[in-house]
C-alpha positions as CSV (number, residue, x, y, z in Angstrom):
1,M,40.1,-22.6,-10.0
2,T,41.6,-22.6,-6.3
3,I,39.5,-21.8,-3.7
4,N,41.1,-20.3,-0.4
5,I,39.8,-21.4,2.7
6,D,40.5,-19.7,6.3
7,E,40.5,-22.7,8.4
8,D,40.4,-20.7,11.9
9,N,36.8,-18.8,10.0
10,L,36.0,-22.0,9.0
11,K,36.6,-23.4,12.3
12,D,35.0,-21.0,14.5
13,G,31.8,-20.5,12.3
14,L,31.1,-24.3,12.5
15,L,31.8,-24.3,16.0
16,G,29.9,-21.3,16.4
17,L,26.9,-22.7,14.5
18,V,26.7,-25.8,16.5
19,I,26.9,-23.8,19.8
20,A,24.2,-21.6,18.4
21,L,21.9,-24.6,17.5
22,V,22.5,-26.5,21.0
23,E,21.7,-23.0,22.6
24,V,18.1,-23.0,20.4
25,I,17.7,-26.4,21.8
26,Q,18.4,-25.4,25.5
27,E,15.8,-23.1,25.4
28,L,13.3,-25.1,23.7
29,L,14.4,-28.0,26.8
30,E,14.1,-24.9,29.0
31,R,10.1,-24.4,28.0
32,Q,9.4,-28.1,27.9
33,A,10.7,-28.2,31.7
34,V,8.5,-25.5,32.5
35,R,5.4,-26.4,31.2
36,R,6.1,-30.3,32.5
37,M,6.6,-28.4,36.1
38,E,3.5,-26.7,35.9
39,S,1.4,-29.2,35.1
40,G,2.6,-31.3,38.1
41,S,3.7,-34.4,35.7
42,L,7.3,-34.0,37.4
43,S,8.7,-34.9,41.0
44,D,10.7,-33.0,42.9
45,A,13.8,-35.1,42.2
46,E,12.8,-34.7,38.6
47,V,12.4,-31.3,38.6
48,E,16.1,-30.8,40.5
49,R,18.1,-33.8,38.2
50,L,16.2,-31.4,35.1
51,G,17.3,-28.3,36.7
52,M,20.7,-29.3,37.8
53,A,21.4,-30.5,34.3
54,L,20.0,-27.3,32.3
55,I,22.4,-25.5,34.6
56,D,25.2,-27.6,33.7
57,L,24.5,-27.5,29.7
58,K,24.6,-23.5,30.1
59,E,27.8,-23.3,31.9
60,S,29.5,-25.7,29.4
61,L,27.8,-24.0,26.0
62,D,29.3,-20.4,28.1
63,R,32.7,-22.1,28.7
64,I,33.2,-23.4,25.3
65,K,32.2,-19.8,23.6
66,S,34.6,-18.4,26.1
67,D,37.6,-20.6,25.9
68,N,37.4,-20.4,21.9
69,R,36.4,-16.2,21.9
70,L,33.1,-17.1,20.2
71,D,30.7,-15.2,21.8
72,D,30.2,-12.6,18.7
73,A,30.2,-15.5,16.4
74,V,27.6,-17.0,18.1
75,S,25.6,-13.8,19.0
76,S,25.3,-13.2,15.3
77,I,24.7,-16.5,14.2
78,R,21.7,-16.5,16.4
79,Q,20.5,-13.3,15.3
80,G,20.3,-14.5,11.8
81,L,18.2,-17.7,13.1
82,D,16.4,-15.3,15.1
83,Q,15.3,-13.7,11.8
84,I,14.7,-16.8,9.5
85,A,12.5,-18.2,12.3
86,E,10.6,-14.9,12.6
87,D,10.6,-15.1,8.6
88,L,9.1,-18.5,8.9
89,V,6.5,-18.1,11.9
90,D,5.5,-14.4,10.2
91,P,2.9,-15.8,7.8
92,F,1.3,-18.2,10.2
93,L,0.5,-15.7,12.3
94,D,-0.5,-13.2,10.1
95,Q,-3.1,-15.9,8.5
96,E,-4.5,-16.6,11.7
97,E,-5.1,-12.8,12.8
98,G,-6.7,-12.6,9.4
99,A,-9.2,-15.7,10.0
């Protein structure tokens, strides 16, 4: 039995998945940065460096998506990841509400 694999779709799907996962990590880093800023545990210089690093990361991700025409693929993957996360988290939230 022969399996036909479209290399372009495989590359786009894999790159789209990687970009989507990095975007999720970026969002988590942004949330953590906000928490640390609000708690006052970062100096002004650290806030500036962190902000610039997050902006650079976002611009790089946007450029990679644009250059490889992956906006739709990444959006689709993100929707799938969001649904998976929601399916995993909702049961825990439902338990807390019932407690």
